[in-house]
C-alpha positions in Angstrom: -10.7 57.5 -18.5 -7.3 58.8 -19.6 -4.3 56.8 -20.9 -2.2 57.2 -17.5 1.5 56.4 -18.0 3.0 54.0 -15.3 5.5 55.9 -12.7 8.2 53.4 -11.8 10.0 53.4 -8.1 13.2 54.2 -9.5 11.9 57.2 -11.3 10.2 58.4 -7.5 13.3 57.9 -6.0 15.4 60.3 -8.7 12.2 62.8 -8.0 13.3 62.9 -4.6 17.1 62.5 -4.7 16.8 65.8 -7.1 13.7 67.2 -8.8 15.7 68.5 -11.5 17.3 65.3 -12.6 14.1 64.2 -12.9 12.7 66.7 -14.6 15.6 66.2 -17.2 15.2 62.6 -17.7 11.3 63.3 -18.3 12.5 65.4 -21.3 14.7 63.1 -22.5 17.9 64.9 -22.0 21.1 63.0 -21.6 23.0 63.2 -18.7 26.9 64.1 -18.7 28.1 61.4 -16.6 27.1 58.6 -18.8 30.7 56.8 -17.8 30.2 57.2 -13.8 26.4 55.7 -14.3 28.4 52.9 -16.5 30.6 51.9 -13.9 28.0 52.4 -11.4 26.1 50.1 -13.1 28.5 47.6 -13.3 29.3 47.5 -10.0 25.9 47.0 -9.0 25.6 43.8 -11.2 28.7 42.6 -9.7 27.7 43.1 -6.1 24.2 41.2 -7.1 26.7 38.4 -8.4 28.4 38.6 -5.1 25.5 38.9 -2.8 23.8 35.5 -4.7 27.0 33.4 -4.1 26.9 34.2 -1.0 23.6 33.3 -0.3 24.6 29.8 -2.1 27.7 29.1 -0.6 25.5 29.9 2.9 22.5 27.1 1.7 25.6 24.5 1.0 27.5 25.3 4.5 23.5 24.7 6.0 23.3 21.4 4.2 26.8 20.6 5.0 25.8 20.8 8.4 22.8 18.8 8.5 25.0 16.5 6.6 26.9 16.0 9.3 24.8 15.8 12.1 23.0 13.0 10.6 25.9 11.2 9.9 27.2 11.1 13.5 23.6 10.5 14.4 23.6 7.3 12.7 27.2 6.4 13.8 26.0 6.8 17.5 23.2 4.8 16.6 25.4 2.1 15.1 27.4 2.3 18.3 24.5 1.7 20.4 22.7 -0.9 19.0 26.3 -2.9 18.6 
């Protein structure tokens, strides 16, 4: 069996979006809009960090809600026992 190269999802996406861009990339031709691409990558990294942060905040909110429910339940139990 011949040595087959791995095709990545991003490569398929590039091909589906623009066959010429895929061909240029496969030939090793550098894109002329490197600054815009770097800016887009930075935006995506920042967005990714914000998504993780929002997920952590959501998790903390659920934790504090659960803690509040437990505290209220304990308070009610203590009042009923006295």
